[in-house]
C-alpha atoms as a printed R data frame, in Angstrom:
    type eleno elety resid chain resno       x       y      z
1   ATOM     1    CA   UNK     A     1 128.492 101.804 31.545
2   ATOM     2    CA   UNK     A     2 125.382 104.047 33.369
3   ATOM     3    CA   UNK     A     3 125.296 107.763 33.535
4   ATOM     4    CA   UNK     A     4 126.535 108.713 37.163
5   ATOM     5    CA   UNK     A     5 125.227 113.023 36.315
6   ATOM     6    CA   UNK     A     6 121.170 111.085 36.629
7   ATOM     7    CA   UNK     A     7 120.339 113.323 39.664
8   ATOM     8    CA   UNK     A     8 119.650 109.710 41.029
9   ATOM     9    CA   UNK     A     9 121.445 108.567 44.281
10  ATOM    10    CA   UNK     A    10 124.495 105.353 43.243
11  ATOM    11    CA   UNK     A    11 127.375 103.839 44.813
12  ATOM    12    CA   UNK     A    12 130.673 103.539 44.333
13  ATOM    13    CA   UNK     A    13 133.193 100.538 45.806
14  ATOM    14    CA   UNK     A    14 136.901 100.948 44.905
15  ATOM    15    CA   UNK     A    15 138.622  97.941 46.423
16  ATOM    16    CA   UNK     A    16 142.715  97.633 46.170
17  ATOM    17    CA   UNK     A    17 144.172  94.617 47.058
18  ATOM    18    CA   UNK     A    18 147.988  94.436 47.200
19  ATOM    19    CA   UNK     A    19 150.497  97.678 48.258
20  ATOM    20    CA   UNK     A    20 153.570  99.673 48.215
21  ATOM    21    CA   UNK     A    21 156.383  97.838 45.650
22  ATOM    22    CA   UNK     A    22 154.528  94.975 44.992
23  ATOM    23    CA   UNK     A    23 151.265  93.711 41.841
24  ATOM    24    CA   UNK     A    24 147.482  95.392 42.694
25  ATOM    25    CA   UNK     A    25 144.688  95.088 41.143
26  ATOM    26    CA   UNK     A    26 142.267  97.624 42.062
27  ATOM    27    CA   UNK     A    27 137.986  97.341 41.151
28  ATOM    28    CA   UNK     A    28 135.789  99.266 40.893
29  ATOM    29    CA   UNK     A    29 132.144  99.106 41.069
30  ATOM    30    CA   UNK     A    30 128.909 101.252 40.144
31  ATOM    31    CA   UNK     A    31 125.962 100.390 41.375
32  ATOM    32    CA   UNK     A    32 127.728  96.996 42.443
33  ATOM    33    CA   UNK     A    33 128.177  96.747 38.983
34  ATOM    34    CA   UNK     A    34 132.237  96.481 38.106
35  ATOM    35    CA   UNK     A    35 133.372  98.920 35.899
36  ATOM    36    CA   UNK     A    36 136.437  99.269 35.844
37  ATOM    37    CA   UNK     A    37 139.221  97.246 36.839
38  ATOM    38    CA   UNK     A    38 143.541  96.676 36.314
39  ATOM    39    CA   UNK     A    39 146.517  95.428 37.549
40  ATOM    40    CA   UNK     A    40 149.779  97.939 38.453
41  ATOM    41    CA   UNK     A    41 152.979  98.372 40.966
42  ATOM    42    CA   UNK     A    42 153.374 101.384 42.161
43  ATOM    43    CA   UNK     A    43 155.868 103.072 45.825
44  ATOM    44    CA   UNK     A    44 153.242 104.806 47.760
45  ATOM    45    CA   UNK     A    45 154.042 107.332 49.747
46  ATOM    46    CA   UNK     A    46 151.691 108.006 53.482
47  ATOM    47    CA   UNK     A    47 151.077 111.363 53.969
48  ATOM    48    CA   UNK     A    48 149.548 112.931 57.584
49  ATOM    49    CA   UNK     A    49 146.004 115.384 57.023
50  ATOM    50    CA   UNK     A    50 146.382 115.923 53.477
51  ATOM    51    CA   UNK     A    51 142.689 114.114 52.722
52  ATOM    52    CA   UNK     A    52 139.036 115.301 51.646
53  ATOM    53    CA   UNK     A    53 136.430 113.602 50.794
54  ATOM    54    CA   UNK     A    54 134.776 115.797 47.899
55  ATOM    55    CA   UNK     A    55 137.897 117.960 46.358
56  ATOM    56    CA   UNK     A    56 140.465 116.298 44.468
57  ATOM    57    CA   UNK     A    57 144.568 118.190 45.143
58  ATOM    58    CA   UNK     A    58 145.527 119.084 41.323
59  ATOM    59    CA   UNK     A    59 149.327 120.485 42.714
60  ATOM    60    CA   UNK     A    60 149.519 118.430 45.909
61  ATOM    61    CA   UNK     A    61 148.999 118.019 49.766
62  ATOM    62    CA   UNK     A    62 147.535 122.075 49.841
63  ATOM    63    CA   UNK     A    63 145.945 122.960 46.821
64  ATOM    64    CA   UNK     A    64 144.695 124.119 44.655
65  ATOM    65    CA   UNK     A    65 141.472 121.851 44.160
66  ATOM    66    CA   UNK     A    66 139.201 120.227 42.122
67  ATOM    67    CA   UNK     A    67 135.384 120.290 43.381
68  ATOM    68    CA   UNK     A    68 132.817 117.318 44.162
69  ATOM    69    CA   UNK     A    69 129.874 118.667 42.231
70  ATOM    70    CA   UNK     A    70 127.220 116.457 44.375
71  ATOM    71    CA   UNK     A    71 126.871 114.611 47.621
72  ATOM    72    CA   UNK     A    72 128.701 111.841 49.784
73  ATOM    73    CA   UNK     A    73 126.655 109.712 51.789
74  ATOM    74    CA   UNK     A    74 127.546 106.144 53.980
75  ATOM    75    CA   UNK     A    75 131.524 106.741 53.246
76  ATOM    76    CA   UNK     A    76 133.546 103.272 54.733
77  ATOM    77    CA   UNK     A    77 137.079 102.096 54.560
78  ATOM    78    CA   UNK     A    78 137.291  98.596 55.149
79  ATOM    79    CA   UNK     A    79 141.515  98.329 56.147
80  ATOM    80    CA   UNK     A    80 143.556  95.835 55.894
81  ATOM    81    CA   UNK     A    81 140.254  93.428 53.576
82  ATOM    82    CA   UNK     A    82 139.101  93.741 50.009
83  ATOM    83    CA   UNK     A    83 135.336  93.635 50.178
84  ATOM    84    CA   UNK     A    84 134.276  90.998 46.808
85  ATOM    85    CA   UNK     A    85 131.450  91.562 43.870
86  ATOM    86    CA   UNK     A    86 129.035  89.901 45.961
87  ATOM    87    CA   UNK     A    87 129.616  91.754 49.070
88  ATOM    88    CA   UNK     A    88 129.239  95.085 47.293
89  ATOM    89    CA   UNK     A    89 126.101  93.932 45.890
90  ATOM    90    CA   UNK     A    90 125.304  92.760 49.308
91  ATOM    91    CA   UNK     A    91 126.177  96.931 50.365
92  ATOM    92    CA   UNK     A    92 124.990  98.375 47.261
93  ATOM    93    CA   UNK     A    93 121.460  97.130 48.484
94  ATOM    94    CA   UNK     A    94 119.371  97.852 44.923
95  ATOM    95    CA   UNK     A    95 120.507 101.317 46.599
96  ATOM    96    CA   UNK     A    96 119.558 101.496 49.548
97  ATOM    97    CA   UNK     A    97 121.558 101.466 52.524
98  ATOM    98    CA   UNK     A    98 122.365  99.228 54.945
99  ATOM    99    CA   UNK     A    99 124.182  99.220 58.173
100 ATOM   100    CA   UNK     A   100 127.716  98.845 57.908
101 ATOM   101    CA   UNK     A   101 128.435  97.505 61.206
102 ATOM   102    CA   UNK     A   102 126.914  93.994 60.957
103 ATOM   103    CA   UNK     A   103 126.836  91.767 58.537
104 ATOM   104    CA   UNK     A   104 123.964  91.440 56.497
105 ATOM   105    CA   UNK     A   105 123.997  88.541 53.597
106 ATOM   106    CA   UNK     A   106 126.020  88.847 51.527
107 ATOM   107    CA   UNK     A   107 127.963  91.064 53.387
108 ATOM   108    CA   UNK     A   108 130.140  89.902 56.201
109 ATOM   109    CA   UNK     A   109 132.613  92.436 56.795
110 ATOM   110    CA   UNK     A   110 131.579  94.647 59.196
111 ATOM   111    CA   UNK     A   111 134.419  93.172 61.778
112 ATOM   112    CA   UNK     A   112 136.970  94.808 59.228
113 ATOM   113    CA   UNK     A   113 135.066  98.256 58.524
114 ATOM   114    CA   UNK     A   114 137.455 100.729 59.825
115 ATOM   115    CA   UNK     A   115 135.733 103.926 59.468
116 ATOM   116    CA   UNK     A   116 132.107 105.269 58.966
117 ATOM   117    CA   UNK     A   117 131.357 108.052 58.653
118 ATOM   118    CA   UNK     A   118 127.477 109.128 57.997
119 ATOM   119    CA   UNK     A   119 127.332 111.918 56.404
120 ATOM   120    CA   UNK     A   120 124.266 114.264 57.422
121 ATOM   121    CA   UNK     A   121 123.260 111.950 59.861
122 ATOM   122    CA   UNK     A   122 123.115 112.498 63.864
123 ATOM   123    CA   UNK     A   123 125.800 114.678 62.340
124 ATOM   124    CA   UNK     A   124 126.515 118.133 64.368
125 ATOM   125    CA   UNK     A   125 127.925 120.938 62.319
126 ATOM   126    CA   UNK     A   126 130.729 121.573 61.392
127 ATOM   127    CA   UNK     A   127 131.950 117.472 62.379
128 ATOM   128    CA   UNK     A   128 131.368 114.073 60.726
129 ATOM   129    CA   UNK     A   129 131.697 111.502 63.201
130 ATOM   130    CA   UNK     A   130 133.541 109.091 62.365
131 ATOM   131    CA   UNK     A   131 130.926 105.902 63.890
132 ATOM   132    CA   UNK     A   132 132.584 102.669 63.772
133 ATOM   133    CA   UNK     A   133 136.960 104.507 63.962
134 ATOM   134    CA   UNK     A   134 137.943 107.639 65.798
135 ATOM   135    CA   UNK     A   135 138.740 110.160 62.805
136 ATOM   136    CA   UNK     A   136 136.380 112.622 62.980
137 ATOM   137    CA   UNK     A   137 135.357 114.346 59.236
138 ATOM   138    CA   UNK     A   138 135.827 118.578 59.686
139 ATOM   139    CA   UNK     A   139 133.435 120.181 56.671
140 ATOM   140    CA   UNK     A   140 135.276 122.892 54.874
141 ATOM   141    CA   UNK     A   141 133.463 125.358 53.103
142 ATOM   142    CA   UNK     A   142 129.809 124.406 54.468
143 ATOM   143    CA   UNK     A   143 127.505 125.682 55.703
144 ATOM   144    CA   UNK     A   144 125.045 123.905 58.768
145 ATOM   145    CA   UNK     A   145 122.041 124.154 56.789
146 ATOM   146    CA   UNK     A   146 124.094 121.993 54.159
147 ATOM   147    CA   UNK     A   147 123.799 119.246 56.372
148 ATOM   148    CA   UNK     A   148 121.021 117.166 53.829
149 ATOM   149    CA   UNK     A   149 119.297 114.078 55.622
150 ATOM   150    CA   UNK     A   150 118.605 112.831 52.478
151 ATOM   151    CA   UNK     A   151 119.167 109.269 51.619
152 ATOM   152    CA   UNK     A   152 118.737 106.890 48.576
153 ATOM   153    CA   UNK     A   153 115.461 104.393 48.806
């Protein structure tokens, strides 16, 4: 597997097929290479206002938190669609982000894109705008100079 702590940009993609209470398959890709997959049956409970990008709750909603030590950029969510390996490879695009709202090559899922946060590109502190849906995010424990318009190249 690749060393994701090498100072370079990397793309992480996670796909989930199935659903609550039925057999489901999760696949994890790093830079378009499938690194892990597993199949399980679990029951999931919906929570409201209990999500965070860049933090993991240790003991349920509300913390304490484990914070991501790095940058996040170009976060996309596709609802009711599982991206296939070809689509993940097209999204990776050899490390150069593409426009998630337009089909490109083997990425033909733009019509299924539910949310897309660009994470700094055109955002105004303290809001991270949802460029596809209507779920804007709020920066927490950050300052306006934490917004960096730096993208992989």
